[in-house]
N, C-alpha and C positions, 0 to 999 in steps of 0.2 A: 489545611480542611476548608473545603468550599461550604458556605452557607448562603443559600438563595433566599432571596426576600420575594414577595408577591410579584413586584414588576419583573425582576430577572427571572422568575418561572414562566412569566407569560412570553417573555422574549425567547427564553429557551425553548418554549412549547413551539412557537412560530418557526424556529431554526429546524427544530425537529421536523415537523410537519413538511416544510420546504424540502428537507432532505428525503423524506419518505415520497414526496411528489416525483422524485427523480429515478425512482424504482417501478420498472414496469413489468407486468405480468407477460411472460413472453409469447402467450397465445392470444393476448388482447391488447390492442394497441392504446391503453390507458394505463395511468399510474396506479399503484396499489391503494393509495388514500383516495383518489376519486372513484376507485371501484368499491370502496366501502369494505376493504378487507381489514382496515385498522379499527378496532372497537374502541380501545382505550389507549392513551399515553398518560402514565403516572410519573410525575418528576418529585423526587424526594428532596429535602433541602441540602442532602450531602452531594447532589449530583448524580445519584443513581437513577435510572430510568427503567420503567418496566412497560413493555408494550403488549396488549392483548390484541392479538389478530387471529384471522382465520384465512381459509384458502377458498377457491371458488368450489373446490369438492376435495373429499379426503383423499382421493386417488390422484389428486394434481401432481404433474409430472416435476414440478419445481418445489414439492413438499419438503425436502430436505436442504435445498439451497436457498430458498426464498427468506426463510428466518435469519440465516446466517448473513445473507446480504442486508438485511434490515439492520441487525445487530451491528454489523461493521460500519454502516453507513452513518448510523446514530453516533457511534463511538468515535467517529471523526470529528465530531463536534467539541471544541475544546472545553466547553463547560460540563460535558458528561463524562462522569468518572466511570460508570460501567452500564451497559445495557442489557436487560433480560428479557427475551421474546418468548411469549407464551402462545402457543397455538391452541386454540379453541373451536369448536365444532357446534356451541350452544350460544346463541342461536345460530342455525345453519345459515350460510351465505346465500342470498338470492339476488337478482337483478335489481329489485327494488331498493337494496341498500346502495347502489350507485348514486353519484351526485346526478344532478340535471345535466351538468355539462358532460358526463361520461355517458350518459343516456342518450344525449344528442350526438354525440362521437359515434356511437354505436348504433344509430338509428332507432333506438326504442321510443323516441319522443317525435 
């Protein structure tokens, strides 16, 4: 049984974020983390991870595949036992949620 302390939780969170930064929205050349689609990453002591995320719109063409990609990518991290991805639309996503880096990349700044 895995039991994570504060330091290992922080390290795992950094690994999870790095993995999420490898997943790109197919219509926008920016990763989903920098786009602001990831609202929360919860890591439990037993290695279970829960991710709350949104999509750029409820009719997003990758609405079914993107959460599966996130789950699979995170579960490939050895310290992660299981990953649950919850899609939420409150608050709704808008371009102000993007990182400054993403806004620069897309010409919004």
